[in-house]
N, C-alpha and C positions, 0 to 999 in steps of 0.2 A: 753474809748478807744481813742487812739490817732488819730487825723484826719491825713490822708496821702495826700501828694501832688500829682499833676497829673503825675509827673515823677515817683514817687513810685508806684502808681496805674499801670502805664504802665509797670513797671518792673514785677509787680505781674501777669498782663495779658500775658506778654511775658513767664513767667515761667509756666503758666497754659497751654499755647499752646505747649511748649516744653515737659511738662509732658504728654500731650494727644498724642503727635507725638511718644514718647517713649512707652507709653502703647500701641498703636496700632501696633508699630513696634515688641514689645516683643509678642503680641498676634499673629501677623502674623508669626513670627519666630516658635512659639509653634505649630502653625497649619502645618507648614512645616516639623517639626521635627518627626523623626520615633522613636527615642530612648526615652522610657517612663520616665526615670528619668530627663533627660534634658527637655523634654516637660512639666513636672510638674514644674520644676524649672523656666521655661519661663513663664508659666502661673501665678506662684505666683509673679514674677517680674512685669508682666503686671498688675496684681491686685494691687500691691503695688502703682505703679505709677498712676493707676486709683483713688485709695483712696487719693493720694496727690492731684490730680485734684479736688476732692470734697472738701478736706480740704481748699485749696487756694480759690476755688470759694466761699466757705461759707465765709472765712475771707474777701474776696473781697466784697461780698454783704453786711455783716455787715459794712465795712468801708464806702461803698458808700451810704448806707442809712443813715449815719449820717450827710451827707452834706446837 
């Protein structure tokens, strides 16, 4: 695996934070929604962003463990 620079690691950390915020926002929106179809769509979007957080975190952990 390629070793990442400090700047690249910082970009990944920023993206993780952005994905976390988006996941929480989508989840909150779903909790406020009354229409079942839209609520389900928002929950799926939140889950998708949450999975991206996990994926990026795993990548970041693998990268930082190499240093």
